[in-house]
mmCIF file of the N, C-alpha and C atoms, coordinates in Angstrom:
data_MODEL
# 
_entry.id   MODEL 
# 
loop_
_atom_site.group_PDB 
_atom_site.id 
_atom_site.type_symbol 
_atom_site.label_atom_id 
_atom_site.label_alt_id 
_atom_site.label_comp_id 
_atom_site.label_asym_id 
_atom_site.label_entity_id 
_atom_site.label_seq_id 
_atom_site.pdbx_PDB_ins_code 
_atom_site.Cartn_x 
_atom_site.Cartn_y 
_atom_site.Cartn_z 
_atom_site.occupancy 
_atom_site.B_iso_or_equiv 
_atom_site.pdbx_formal_charge 
_atom_site.auth_seq_id 
_atom_site.auth_comp_id 
_atom_site.auth_asym_id 
_atom_site.auth_atom_id 
_atom_site.pdbx_PDB_model_num 
ATOM 1   N N  . TYR A 1 1  ? 4.935   26.340 -15.623 1.00 0.00 ? 1  TYR A N  1 
ATOM 2   C CA . TYR A 1 1  ? 4.839   25.265 -14.664 1.00 0.00 ? 1  TYR A CA 1 
ATOM 3   C C  . TYR A 1 1  ? 4.990   25.763 -13.234 1.00 0.00 ? 1  TYR A C  1 
ATOM 4   N N  . GLU A 1 2  ? 5.887   26.669 -13.051 1.00 0.00 ? 2  GLU A N  1 
ATOM 5   C CA . GLU A 1 2  ? 6.132   27.190 -11.708 1.00 0.00 ? 2  GLU A CA 1 
ATOM 6   C C  . GLU A 1 2  ? 4.897   27.920 -11.171 1.00 0.00 ? 2  GLU A C  1 
ATOM 7   N N  . LYS A 1 3  ? 4.268   28.729 -12.023 1.00 0.00 ? 3  LYS A N  1 
ATOM 8   C CA . LYS A 1 3  ? 3.113   29.515 -11.593 1.00 0.00 ? 3  LYS A CA 1 
ATOM 9   C C  . LYS A 1 3  ? 1.963   28.631 -11.111 1.00 0.00 ? 3  LYS A C  1 
ATOM 10  N N  . TRP A 1 4  ? 1.714   27.505 -11.765 1.00 0.00 ? 4  TRP A N  1 
ATOM 11  C CA . TRP A 1 4  ? 0.563   26.658 -11.447 1.00 0.00 ? 4  TRP A CA 1 
ATOM 12  C C  . TRP A 1 4  ? 0.922   25.409 -10.661 1.00 0.00 ? 4  TRP A C  1 
ATOM 13  N N  . SER A 1 5  ? 2.144   25.311 -10.202 1.00 0.00 ? 5  SER A N  1 
ATOM 14  C CA . SER A 1 5  ? 2.574   24.140 -9.447  1.00 0.00 ? 5  SER A CA 1 
ATOM 15  C C  . SER A 1 5  ? 1.750   23.991 -8.167  1.00 0.00 ? 5  SER A C  1 
ATOM 16  N N  . PRO A 1 6  ? 1.249   22.776 -7.888  1.00 0.00 ? 6  PRO A N  1 
ATOM 17  C CA . PRO A 1 6  ? 0.420   22.561 -6.698  1.00 0.00 ? 6  PRO A CA 1 
ATOM 18  C C  . PRO A 1 6  ? 1.096   22.941 -5.383  1.00 0.00 ? 6  PRO A C  1 
ATOM 19  N N  . HIS A 1 7  ? 2.416   22.844 -5.336  1.00 0.00 ? 7  HIS A N  1 
ATOM 20  C CA . HIS A 1 7  ? 3.084   23.171 -4.073  1.00 0.00 ? 7  HIS A CA 1 
ATOM 21  C C  . HIS A 1 7  ? 2.886   24.635 -3.678  1.00 0.00 ? 7  HIS A C  1 
ATOM 22  N N  . ARG A 1 8  ? 2.546   25.487 -4.624  1.00 0.00 ? 8  ARG A N  1 
ATOM 23  C CA . ARG A 1 8  ? 2.305   26.897 -4.321  1.00 0.00 ? 8  ARG A CA 1 
ATOM 24  C C  . ARG A 1 8  ? 0.946   27.127 -3.662  1.00 0.00 ? 8  ARG A C  1 
ATOM 25  N N  . TYR A 1 9  ? 0.069   26.121 -3.711  1.00 0.00 ? 9  TYR A N  1 
ATOM 26  C CA . TYR A 1 9  ? -1.300  26.293 -3.221  1.00 0.00 ? 9  TYR A CA 1 
ATOM 27  C C  . TYR A 1 9  ? -1.663  25.346 -2.086  1.00 0.00 ? 9  TYR A C  1 
ATOM 28  N N  . ILE A 1 10 ? -0.747  24.484 -1.695  1.00 0.00 ? 10 ILE A N  1 
ATOM 29  C CA . ILE A 1 10 ? -1.063  23.489 -0.664  1.00 0.00 ? 10 ILE A CA 1 
ATOM 30  C C  . ILE A 1 10 ? -1.467  24.160 0.648   1.00 0.00 ? 10 ILE A C  1 
ATOM 31  N N  . HIS A 1 11 ? -0.991  25.342 0.899   1.00 0.00 ? 11 HIS A N  1 
ATOM 32  C CA . HIS A 1 11 ? -1.344  26.046 2.147   1.00 0.00 ? 11 HIS A CA 1 
ATOM 33  C C  . HIS A 1 11 ? -2.836  26.370 2.214   1.00 0.00 ? 11 HIS A C  1 
ATOM 34  N N  . ASN A 1 12 ? -3.535  26.320 1.086   1.00 0.00 ? 12 ASN A N  1 
ATOM 35  C CA . ASN A 1 12 ? -4.983  26.567 1.066   1.00 0.00 ? 12 ASN A CA 1 
ATOM 36  C C  . ASN A 1 12 ? -5.797  25.321 1.397   1.00 0.00 ? 12 ASN A C  1 
ATOM 37  N N  . CYS A 1 13 ? -5.166  24.181 1.467   1.00 0.00 ? 13 CYS A N  1 
ATOM 38  C CA . CYS A 1 13 ? -5.880  22.926 1.672   1.00 0.00 ? 13 CYS A CA 1 
ATOM 39  C C  . CYS A 1 13 ? -6.342  22.797 3.122   1.00 0.00 ? 13 CYS A C  1 
ATOM 40  N N  . LYS A 1 14 ? -7.624  22.555 3.285   1.00 0.00 ? 14 LYS A N  1 
ATOM 41  C CA . LYS A 1 14 ? -8.210  22.350 4.617   1.00 0.00 ? 14 LYS A CA 1 
ATOM 42  C C  . LYS A 1 14 ? -8.997  21.033 4.677   1.00 0.00 ? 14 LYS A C  1 
ATOM 43  N N  . THR A 1 15 ? -9.321  20.483 3.526   1.00 0.00 ? 15 THR A N  1 
ATOM 44  C CA . THR A 1 15 ? -10.128 19.273 3.422   1.00 0.00 ? 15 THR A CA 1 
ATOM 45  C C  . THR A 1 15 ? -9.295  18.040 3.763   1.00 0.00 ? 15 THR A C  1 
ATOM 46  N N  . PRO A 1 16 ? -9.815  17.123 4.574   1.00 0.00 ? 16 PRO A N  1 
ATOM 47  C CA . PRO A 1 16 ? -9.104  15.875 4.845   1.00 0.00 ? 16 PRO A CA 1 
ATOM 48  C C  . PRO A 1 16 ? -8.797  15.127 3.541   1.00 0.00 ? 16 PRO A C  1 
ATOM 49  N N  . VAL A 1 17 ? -7.608  14.523 3.496   1.00 0.00 ? 17 VAL A N  1 
ATOM 50  C CA . VAL A 1 17 ? -7.150  13.875 2.264   1.00 0.00 ? 17 VAL A CA 1 
ATOM 51  C C  . VAL A 1 17 ? -6.645  12.467 2.565   1.00 0.00 ? 17 VAL A C  1 
ATOM 52  N N  . LEU A 1 18 ? -7.136  11.513 1.794   1.00 0.00 ? 18 LEU A N  1 
ATOM 53  C CA . LEU A 1 18 ? -6.624  10.145 1.820   1.00 0.00 ? 18 LEU A CA 1 
ATOM 54  C C  . LEU A 1 18 ? -5.723  9.991  0.604   1.00 0.00 ? 18 LEU A C  1 
ATOM 55  N N  . VAL A 1 19 ? -4.432  9.795  0.844   1.00 0.00 ? 19 VAL A N  1 
ATOM 56  C CA . VAL A 1 19 ? -3.456  9.642  -0.225  1.00 0.00 ? 19 VAL A CA 1 
ATOM 57  C C  . VAL A 1 19 ? -3.164  8.154  -0.378  1.00 0.00 ? 19 VAL A C  1 
ATOM 58  N N  . ILE A 1 20 ? -3.387  7.626  -1.587  1.00 0.00 ? 20 ILE A N  1 
ATOM 59  C CA . ILE A 1 20 ? -3.106  6.222  -1.866  1.00 0.00 ? 20 ILE A CA 1 
ATOM 60  C C  . ILE A 1 20 ? -2.149  6.176  -3.046  1.00 0.00 ? 20 ILE A C  1 
ATOM 61  N N  . HIS A 1 21 ? -1.074  5.396  -2.893  1.00 0.00 ? 21 HIS A N  1 
ATOM 62  C CA . HIS A 1 21 ? -0.078  5.364  -3.971  1.00 0.00 ? 21 HIS A CA 1 
ATOM 63  C C  . HIS A 1 21 ? 0.557   3.988  -4.113  1.00 0.00 ? 21 HIS A C  1 
ATOM 64  N N  . GLY A 1 22 ? 0.773   3.601  -5.352  1.00 0.00 ? 22 GLY A N  1 
ATOM 65  C CA . GLY A 1 22 ? 1.511   2.386  -5.679  1.00 0.00 ? 22 GLY A CA 1 
ATOM 66  C C  . GLY A 1 22 ? 2.904   2.749  -6.154  1.00 0.00 ? 22 GLY A C  1 
ATOM 67  N N  . ALA A 1 23 ? 3.895   2.063  -5.651  1.00 0.00 ? 23 ALA A N  1 
ATOM 68  C CA . ALA A 1 23 ? 5.288   2.398  -5.966  1.00 0.00 ? 23 ALA A CA 1 
ATOM 69  C C  . ALA A 1 23 ? 5.623   2.227  -7.443  1.00 0.00 ? 23 ALA A C  1 
ATOM 70  N N  . LYS A 1 24 ? 4.909   1.362  -8.127  1.00 0.00 ? 24 LYS A N  1 
ATOM 71  C CA . LYS A 1 24 ? 5.203   1.100  -9.540  1.00 0.00 ? 24 LYS A CA 1 
ATOM 72  C C  . LYS A 1 24 ? 4.330   1.921  -10.482 1.00 0.00 ? 24 LYS A C  1 
ATOM 73  N N  . ASP A 1 25 ? 3.736   2.971  -9.972  1.00 0.00 ? 25 ASP A N  1 
ATOM 74  C CA . ASP A 1 25 ? 2.890   3.857  -10.772 1.00 0.00 ? 25 ASP A CA 1 
ATOM 75  C C  . ASP A 1 25 ? 3.770   4.781  -11.591 1.00 0.00 ? 25 ASP A C  1 
ATOM 76  N N  . PHE A 1 26 ? 3.774   4.599  -12.909 1.00 0.00 ? 26 PHE A N  1 
ATOM 77  C CA . PHE A 1 26 ? 4.610   5.438  -13.756 1.00 0.00 ? 26 PHE A CA 1 
ATOM 78  C C  . PHE A 1 26 ? 3.924   6.772  -14.060 1.00 0.00 ? 26 PHE A C  1 
ATOM 79  N N  . ARG A 1 27 ? 2.653   6.918  -13.722 1.00 0.00 ? 27 ARG A N  1 
ATOM 80  C CA . ARG A 1 27 ? 1.915   8.160  -13.992 1.00 0.00 ? 27 ARG A CA 1 
ATOM 81  C C  . ARG A 1 27 ? 2.230   9.252  -12.969 1.00 0.00 ? 27 ARG A C  1 
ATOM 82  N N  . VAL A 1 28 ? 2.430   8.837  -11.728 1.00 0.00 ? 28 VAL A N  1 
ATOM 83  C CA . VAL A 1 28 ? 2.716   9.786  -10.658 1.00 0.00 ? 28 VAL A CA 1 
ATOM 84  C C  . VAL A 1 28 ? 3.989   9.340  -9.952  1.00 0.00 ? 28 VAL A C  1 
ATOM 85  N N  . PRO A 1 29 ? 5.045   10.123 -10.028 1.00 0.00 ? 29 PRO A N  1 
ATOM 86  C CA . PRO A 1 29 ? 6.283   9.732  -9.357  1.00 0.00 ? 29 PRO A CA 1 
ATOM 87  C C  . PRO A 1 29 ? 6.055   9.543  -7.854  1.00 0.00 ? 29 PRO A C  1 
ATOM 88  N N  . GLU A 1 30 ? 6.683   8.530  -7.333  1.00 0.00 ? 30 GLU A N  1 
ATOM 89  C CA . GLU A 1 30 ? 6.525   8.153  -5.929  1.00 0.00 ? 30 GLU A CA 1 
ATOM 90  C C  . GLU A 1 30 ? 6.770   9.320  -4.976  1.00 0.00 ? 30 GLU A C  1 
ATOM 91  N N  . GLU A 1 31 ? 7.786   10.096 -5.262  1.00 0.00 ? 31 GLU A N  1 
ATOM 92  C CA . GLU A 1 31 ? 8.127   11.188 -4.336  1.00 0.00 ? 31 GLU A CA 1 
ATOM 93  C C  . GLU A 1 31 ? 7.017   12.238 -4.262  1.00 0.00 ? 31 GLU A C  1 
ATOM 94  N N  . GLN A 1 32 ? 6.215   12.371 -5.305  1.00 0.00 ? 32 GLN A N  1 
ATOM 95  C CA . GLN A 1 32 ? 5.135   13.357 -5.254  1.00 0.00 ? 32 GLN A CA 1 
ATOM 96  C C  . GLN A 1 32 ? 4.055   12.961 -4.246  1.00 0.00 ? 32 GLN A C  1 
ATOM 97  N N  . ALA A 1 33 ? 3.780   11.669 -4.140  1.00 0.00 ? 33 ALA A N  1 
ATOM 98  C CA . ALA A 1 33 ? 2.806   11.210 -3.141  1.00 0.00 ? 33 ALA A CA 1 
ATOM 99  C C  . ALA A 1 33 ? 3.323   11.476 -1.733  1.00 0.00 ? 33 ALA A C  1 
ATOM 100 N N  . PHE A 1 34 ? 4.589   11.187 -1.506  1.00 0.00 ? 34 PHE A N  1 
ATOM 101 C CA . PHE A 1 34 ? 5.186   11.443 -0.192  1.00 0.00 ? 34 PHE A CA 1 
ATOM 102 C C  . PHE A 1 34 ? 5.227   12.939 0.115   1.00 0.00 ? 34 PHE A C  1 
ATOM 103 N N  . GLN A 1 35 ? 5.525   13.749 -0.889  1.00 0.00 ? 35 GLN A N  1 
ATOM 104 C CA . GLN A 1 35 ? 5.571   15.198 -0.687  1.00 0.00 ? 35 GLN A CA 1 
ATOM 105 C C  . GLN A 1 35 ? 4.190   15.743 -0.339  1.00 0.00 ? 35 GLN A C  1 
ATOM 106 N N  . LEU A 1 36 ? 3.156   15.262 -1.032  1.00 0.00 ? 36 LEU A N  1 
ATOM 107 C CA . LEU A 1 36 ? 1.796   15.698 -0.735  1.00 0.00 ? 36 LEU A CA 1 
ATOM 108 C C  . LEU A 1 36 ? 1.435   15.357 0.701   1.00 0.00 ? 36 LEU A C  1 
ATOM 109 N N  . PHE A 1 37 ? 1.648   14.113 1.092   1.00 0.00 ? 37 PHE A N  1 
ATOM 110 C CA . PHE A 1 37 ? 1.296   13.691 2.445   1.00 0.00 ? 37 PHE A CA 1 
ATOM 111 C C  . PHE A 1 37 ? 2.084   14.471 3.494   1.00 0.00 ? 37 PHE A C  1 
ATOM 112 N N  . THR A 1 38 ? 3.361   14.645 3.273   1.00 0.00 ? 38 THR A N  1 
ATOM 113 C CA . THR A 1 38 ? 4.197   15.398 4.214   1.00 0.00 ? 38 THR A CA 1 
ATOM 114 C C  . THR A 1 38 ? 3.710   16.835 4.350   1.00 0.00 ? 38 THR A C  1 
ATOM 115 N N  . SER A 1 39 ? 3.373   17.459 3.232   1.00 0.00 ? 39 SER A N  1 
ATOM 116 C CA . SER A 1 39 ? 2.870   18.838 3.277   1.00 0.00 ? 39 SER A CA 1 
ATOM 117 C C  . SER A 1 39 ? 1.574   18.923 4.063   1.00 0.00 ? 39 SER A C  1 
ATOM 118 N N  . LEU A 1 40 ? 0.667   17.979 3.829   1.00 0.00 ? 40 LEU A N  1 
ATOM 119 C CA . LEU A 1 40 ? -0.607  17.967 4.560   1.00 0.00 ? 40 LEU A CA 1 
ATOM 120 C C  . LEU A 1 40 ? -0.375  17.804 6.057   1.00 0.00 ? 40 LEU A C  1 
ATOM 121 N N  . GLN A 1 41 ? 0.518   16.898 6.423   1.00 0.00 ? 41 GLN A N  1 
ATOM 122 C CA . GLN A 1 41 ? 0.814   16.672 7.831   1.00 0.00 ? 41 GLN A CA 1 
ATOM 123 C C  . GLN A 1 41 ? 1.415   17.914 8.476   1.00 0.00 ? 41 GLN A C  1 
ATOM 124 N N  . ARG A 1 42 ? 2.334   18.558 7.794   1.00 0.00 ? 42 ARG A N  1 
ATOM 125 C CA . ARG A 1 42 ? 2.973   19.754 8.349   1.00 0.00 ? 42 ARG A CA 1 
ATOM 126 C C  . ARG A 1 42 ? 1.990   20.903 8.533   1.00 0.00 ? 42 ARG A C  1 
ATOM 127 N N  . LEU A 1 43 ? 0.964   20.924 7.684   1.00 0.00 ? 43 LEU A N  1 
ATOM 128 C CA . LEU A 1 43 ? -0.052  21.968 7.789   1.00 0.00 ? 43 LEU A CA 1 
ATOM 129 C C  . LEU A 1 43 ? -1.148  21.620 8.787   1.00 0.00 ? 43 LEU A C  1 
ATOM 130 N N  . GLY A 1 44 ? -1.084  20.414 9.337   1.00 0.00 ? 44 GLY A N  1 
ATOM 131 C CA . GLY A 1 44 ? -2.090  19.989 10.294  1.00 0.00 ? 44 GLY A CA 1 
ATOM 132 C C  . GLY A 1 44 ? -3.400  19.554 9.659   1.00 0.00 ? 44 GLY A C  1 
ATOM 133 N N  . VAL A 1 45 ? -3.383  19.302 8.344   1.00 0.00 ? 45 VAL A N  1 
ATOM 134 C CA . VAL A 1 45 ? -4.580  18.837 7.650   1.00 0.00 ? 45 VAL A CA 1 
ATOM 135 C C  . VAL A 1 45 ? -4.723  17.336 7.918   1.00 0.00 ? 45 VAL A C  1 
ATOM 136 N N  . GLU A 1 46 ? -5.925  16.935 8.335   1.00 0.00 ? 46 GLU A N  1 
ATOM 137 C CA . GLU A 1 46 ? -6.149  15.516 8.586   1.00 0.00 ? 46 GLU A CA 1 
ATOM 138 C C  . GLU A 1 46 ? -5.859  14.745 7.302   1.00 0.00 ? 46 GLU A C  1 
ATOM 139 N N  . SER A 1 47 ? -4.990  13.754 7.397   1.00 0.00 ? 47 SER A N  1 
ATOM 140 C CA . SER A 1 47 ? -4.599  12.999 6.219   1.00 0.00 ? 47 SER A CA 1 
ATOM 141 C C  . SER A 1 47 ? -4.105  11.619 6.624   1.00 0.00 ? 47 SER A C  1 
ATOM 142 N N  . LYS A 1 48 ? -4.209  10.718 5.655   1.00 0.00 ? 48 LYS A N  1 
ATOM 143 C CA . LYS A 1 48 ? -3.756  9.339  5.847   1.00 0.00 ? 48 LYS A CA 1 
ATOM 144 C C  . LYS A 1 48 ? -3.055  8.910  4.566   1.00 0.00 ? 48 LYS A C  1 
ATOM 145 N N  . PHE A 1 49 ? -2.015  8.110  4.723   1.00 0.00 ? 49 PHE A N  1 
ATOM 146 C CA . PHE A 1 49 ? -1.240  7.641  3.573   1.00 0.00 ? 49 PHE A CA 1 
ATOM 147 C C  . PHE A 1 49 ? -1.310  6.124  3.512   1.00 0.00 ? 49 PHE A C  1 
ATOM 148 N N  . LEU A 1 50 ? -1.777  5.608  2.395   1.00 0.00 ? 50 LEU A N  1 
ATOM 149 C CA . LEU A 1 50 ? -1.831  4.172  2.153   1.00 0.00 ? 50 LEU A CA 1 
ATOM 150 C C  . LEU A 1 50 ? -0.902  3.882  0.984   1.00 0.00 ? 50 LEU A C  1 
ATOM 151 N N  . TYR A 1 51 ? 0.106   3.069  1.238   1.00 0.00 ? 51 TYR A N  1 
ATOM 152 C CA . TYR A 1 51 ? 1.185   2.847  0.255   1.00 0.00 ? 51 TYR A CA 1 
ATOM 153 C C  . TYR A 1 51 ? 1.269   1.377  -0.115  1.00 0.00 ? 51 TYR A C  1 
ATOM 154 N N  . PHE A 1 52 ? 1.309   1.123  -1.417  1.00 0.00 ? 52 PHE A N  1 
ATOM 155 C CA . PHE A 1 52 ? 1.443   -0.236 -1.927  1.00 0.00 ? 52 PHE A CA 1 
ATOM 156 C C  . PHE A 1 52 ? 2.752   -0.354 -2.709  1.00 0.00 ? 52 PHE A C  1 
ATOM 157 N N  . PRO A 1 53 ? 3.780   -0.962 -2.110  1.00 0.00 ? 53 PRO A N  1 
ATOM 158 C CA . PRO A 1 53 ? 5.077   -1.047 -2.793  1.00 0.00 ? 53 PRO A CA 1 
ATOM 159 C C  . PRO A 1 53 ? 5.075   -1.976 -3.998  1.00 0.00 ? 53 PRO A C  1 
ATOM 160 N N  . ASP A 1 54 ? 4.046   -2.808 -4.116  1.00 0.00 ? 54 ASP A N  1 
ATOM 161 C CA . ASP A 1 54 ? 4.017   -3.795 -5.202  1.00 0.00 ? 54 ASP A CA 1 
ATOM 162 C C  . ASP A 1 54 ? 2.878   -3.563 -6.195  1.00 0.00 ? 54 ASP A C  1 
ATOM 163 N N  . GLU A 1 55 ? 2.338   -2.344 -6.232  1.00 0.00 ? 55 GLU A N  1 
ATOM 164 C CA . GLU A 1 55 ? 1.225   -2.048 -7.135  1.00 0.00 ? 55 GLU A CA 1 
ATOM 165 C C  . GLU A 1 55 ? 1.563   -0.881 -8.055  1.00 0.00 ? 55 GLU A C  1 
ATOM 166 N N  . THR A 1 56 ? 0.769   -0.758 -9.119  1.00 0.00 ? 56 THR A N  1 
ATOM 167 C CA . THR A 1 56 ? 0.923   0.336  -10.074 1.00 0.00 ? 56 THR A CA 1 
ATOM 168 C C  . THR A 1 56 ? -0.139  1.387  -9.772  1.00 0.00 ? 56 THR A C  1 
ATOM 169 N N  . HIS A 1 57 ? -0.634  2.049  -10.814 1.00 0.00 ? 57 HIS A N  1 
ATOM 170 C CA . HIS A 1 57 ? -1.683  3.053  -10.657 1.00 0.00 ? 57 HIS A CA 1 
ATOM 171 C C  . HIS A 1 57 ? -2.995  2.409  -10.202 1.00 0.00 ? 57 HIS A C  1 
ATOM 172 N N  . PHE A 1 58 ? -3.165  1.149  -10.562 1.00 0.00 ? 58 PHE A N  1 
ATOM 173 C CA . PHE A 1 58 ? -4.363  0.404  -10.200 1.00 0.00 ? 58 PHE A CA 1 
ATOM 174 C C  . PHE A 1 58 ? -3.998  -0.719 -9.236  1.00 0.00 ? 58 PHE A C  1 
ATOM 175 N N  . VAL A 1 59 ? -4.682  -0.785 -8.128  1.00 0.00 ? 59 VAL A N  1 
ATOM 176 C CA . VAL A 1 59 ? -4.425  -1.823 -7.132  1.00 0.00 ? 59 VAL A CA 1 
ATOM 177 C C  . VAL A 1 59 ? -5.156  -3.080 -7.591  1.00 0.00 ? 59 VAL A C  1 
ATOM 178 N N  . ALA A 1 60 ? -4.399  -4.108 -7.961  1.00 0.00 ? 60 ALA A N  1 
ATOM 179 C CA . ALA A 1 60 ? -5.001  -5.275 -8.599  1.00 0.00 ? 60 ALA A CA 1 
ATOM 180 C C  . ALA A 1 60 ? -4.889  -6.572 -7.792  1.00 0.00 ? 60 ALA A C  1 
ATOM 181 N N  . LYS A 1 61 ? -3.908  -6.668 -6.930  1.00 0.00 ? 61 LYS A N  1 
ATOM 182 C CA . LYS A 1 61 ? -3.747  -7.903 -6.162  1.00 0.00 ? 61 LYS A CA 1 
ATOM 183 C C  . LYS A 1 61 ? -4.879  -8.021 -5.145  1.00 0.00 ? 61 LYS A C  1 
ATOM 184 N N  . PRO A 1 62 ? -5.458  -9.213 -4.998  1.00 0.00 ? 62 PRO A N  1 
ATOM 185 C CA . PRO A 1 62 ? -6.665  -9.371 -4.175  1.00 0.00 ? 62 PRO A CA 1 
ATOM 186 C C  . PRO A 1 62 ? -6.566  -8.829 -2.747  1.00 0.00 ? 62 PRO A C  1 
ATOM 187 N N  . LEU A 1 63 ? -5.521  -9.163 -2.021  1.00 0.00 ? 63 LEU A N  1 
ATOM 188 C CA . LEU A 1 63 ? -5.417  -8.679 -0.638  1.00 0.00 ? 63 LEU A CA 1 
ATOM 189 C C  . LEU A 1 63 ? -5.181  -7.171 -0.584  1.00 0.00 ? 63 LEU A C  1 
ATOM 190 N N  . ASN A 1 64 ? -4.410  -6.665 -1.536  1.00 0.00 ? 64 ASN A N  1 
ATOM 191 C CA . ASN A 1 64 ? -4.194  -5.218 -1.602  1.00 0.00 ? 64 ASN A CA 1 
ATOM 192 C C  . ASN A 1 64 ? -5.496  -4.506 -1.954  1.00 0.00 ? 64 ASN A C  1 
ATOM 193 N N  . SER A 1 65 ? -6.236  -5.092 -2.873  1.00 0.00 ? 65 SER A N  1 
ATOM 194 C CA . SER A 1 65 ? -7.515  -4.514 -3.264  1.00 0.00 ? 65 SER A CA 1 
ATOM 195 C C  . SER A 1 65 ? -8.484  -4.472 -2.088  1.00 0.00 ? 65 SER A C  1 
ATOM 196 N N  . LYS A 1 66 ? -8.510  -5.531 -1.313  1.00 0.00 ? 66 LYS A N  1 
ATOM 197 C CA . LYS A 1 66 ? -9.364  -5.581 -0.128  1.00 0.00 ? 66 LYS A CA 1 
ATOM 198 C C  . LYS A 1 66 ? -8.982  -4.464 0.853   1.00 0.00 ? 66 LYS A C  1 
ATOM 199 N N  . LEU A 1 67 ? -7.678  -4.314 1.093   1.00 0.00 ? 67 LEU A N  1 
ATOM 200 C CA . LEU A 1 67 ? -7.195  -3.259 1.981   1.00 0.00 ? 67 LEU A CA 1 
ATOM 201 C C  . LEU A 1 67 ? -7.558  -1.880 1.436   1.00 0.00 ? 67 LEU A C  1 
ATOM 202 N N  . TRP A 1 68 ? -7.410  -1.700 0.124   1.00 0.00 ? 68 TRP A N  1 
ATOM 203 C CA . TRP A 1 68 ? -7.761  -0.438 -0.529  1.00 0.00 ? 68 TRP A CA 1 
ATOM 204 C C  . TRP A 1 68 ? -9.219  -0.099 -0.258  1.00 0.00 ? 68 TRP A C  1 
ATOM 205 N N  . TRP A 1 69 ? -10.124 -1.049 -0.549  1.00 0.00 ? 69 TRP A N  1 
ATOM 206 C CA . TRP A 1 69 ? -11.557 -0.802 -0.364  1.00 0.00 ? 69 TRP A CA 1 
ATOM 207 C C  . TRP A 1 69 ? -11.914 -0.549 1.104   1.00 0.00 ? 69 TRP A C  1 
ATOM 208 N N  . GLU A 1 70 ? -11.327 -1.303 2.006   1.00 0.00 ? 70 GLU A N  1 
ATOM 209 C CA . GLU A 1 70 ? -11.592 -1.094 3.436   1.00 0.00 ? 70 GLU A CA 1 
ATOM 210 C C  . GLU A 1 70 ? -11.225 0.328  3.855   1.00 0.00 ? 70 GLU A C  1 
ATOM 211 N N  . ASN A 1 71 ? -10.064 0.791  3.405   1.00 0.00 ? 71 ASN A N  1 
ATOM 212 C CA . ASN A 1 71 ? -9.616  2.132  3.768   1.00 0.00 ? 71 ASN A CA 1 
ATOM 213 C C  . ASN A 1 71 ? -10.469 3.220  3.125   1.00 0.00 ? 71 ASN A C  1 
ATOM 214 N N  . VAL A 1 72 ? -10.846 3.041  1.885   1.00 0.00 ? 72 VAL A N  1 
ATOM 215 C CA . VAL A 1 72 ? -11.689 4.026  1.204   1.00 0.00 ? 72 VAL A CA 1 
ATOM 216 C C  . VAL A 1 72 ? -13.053 4.100  1.879   1.00 0.00 ? 72 VAL A C  1 
ATOM 217 N N  . TYR A 1 73 ? -13.663 2.947  2.140   1.00 0.00 ? 73 TYR A N  1 
ATOM 218 C CA . TYR A 1 73 ? -14.975 2.946  2.805   1.00 0.00 ? 73 TYR A CA 1 
ATOM 219 C C  . TYR A 1 73 ? -14.894 3.552  4.208   1.00 0.00 ? 73 TYR A C  1 
ATOM 220 N N  . ASP A 1 74 ? -13.854 3.209  4.958   1.00 0.00 ? 74 ASP A N  1 
ATOM 221 C CA . ASP A 1 74 ? -13.687 3.788  6.296   1.00 0.00 ? 74 ASP A CA 1 
ATOM 222 C C  . ASP A 1 74 ? -13.518 5.307  6.224   1.00 0.00 ? 74 ASP A C  1 
ATOM 223 N N  . TRP A 1 75 ? -12.745 5.752  5.251   1.00 0.00 ? 75 TRP A N  1 
ATOM 224 C CA . TRP A 1 75 ? -12.522 7.194  5.081   1.00 0.00 ? 75 TRP A CA 1 
ATOM 225 C C  . TRP A 1 75 ? -13.844 7.898  4.790   1.00 0.00 ? 75 TRP A C  1 
ATOM 226 N N  . PHE A 1 76 ? -14.626 7.338  3.867   1.00 0.00 ? 76 PHE A N  1 
ATOM 227 C CA . PHE A 1 76 ? -15.926 7.928  3.542   1.00 0.00 ? 76 PHE A CA 1 
ATOM 228 C C  . PHE A 1 76 ? -16.869 7.886  4.738   1.00 0.00 ? 76 PHE A C  1 
ATOM 229 N N  . LYS A 1 77 ? -16.878 6.779  5.439   1.00 0.00 ? 77 LYS A N  1 
ATOM 230 C CA . LYS A 1 77 ? -17.753 6.652  6.607   1.00 0.00 ? 77 LYS A CA 1 
ATOM 231 C C  . LYS A 1 77 ? -17.414 7.720  7.656   1.00 0.00 ? 77 LYS A C  1 
ATOM 232 N N  . THR A 1 78 ? -16.144 7.999  7.797   1.00 0.00 ? 78 THR A N  1 
ATOM 233 C CA . THR A 1 78 ? -15.694 8.989  8.779   1.00 0.00 ? 78 THR A CA 1 
ATOM 234 C C  . THR A 1 78 ? -15.976 10.425 8.328   1.00 0.00 ? 78 THR A C  1 
ATOM 235 N N  . HIS A 1 79 ? -15.816 10.686 7.035   1.00 0.00 ? 79 HIS A N  1 
ATOM 236 C CA . HIS A 1 79 ? -15.836 12.080 6.569   1.00 0.00 ? 79 HIS A CA 1 
ATOM 237 C C  . HIS A 1 79 ? -17.098 12.491 5.810   1.00 0.00 ? 79 HIS A C  1 
ATOM 238 N N  . LEU A 1 80 ? -18.005 11.574 5.553   1.00 0.00 ? 80 LEU A N  1 
ATOM 239 C CA . LEU A 1 80 ? -19.237 11.934 4.850   1.00 0.00 ? 80 LEU A CA 1 
ATOM 240 C C  . LEU A 1 80 ? -20.449 11.761 5.751   1.00 0.00 ? 80 LEU A C  1 
ATOM 241 N N  . LYS A 1 81 ? -20.375 12.294 6.934   1.00 0.00 ? 81 LYS A N  1 
ATOM 242 C CA . LYS A 1 81 ? -21.476 12.183 7.892   1.00 0.00 ? 81 LYS A CA 1 
ATOM 243 C C  . LYS A 1 81 ? -22.581 13.158 7.568   1.00 0.00 ? 81 LYS A C  1 
# 
């Protein structure tokens, strides 16, 4: 686990990253999303963090879903020129 842990390779990341996380996601511990975003910011990699304290792995509430889609589309519009 130590050899292949993502934290050992984050310094290679140069691609802009949109991190989206729901606090009730049992698949990915909350602190891992925060750690990823913090690492990207410290490395100067363009990144954005979208956090849903009331969602799981899937954003299902209508207003949250709308916000999710708006951010994803904006991210693609900005980075897929």
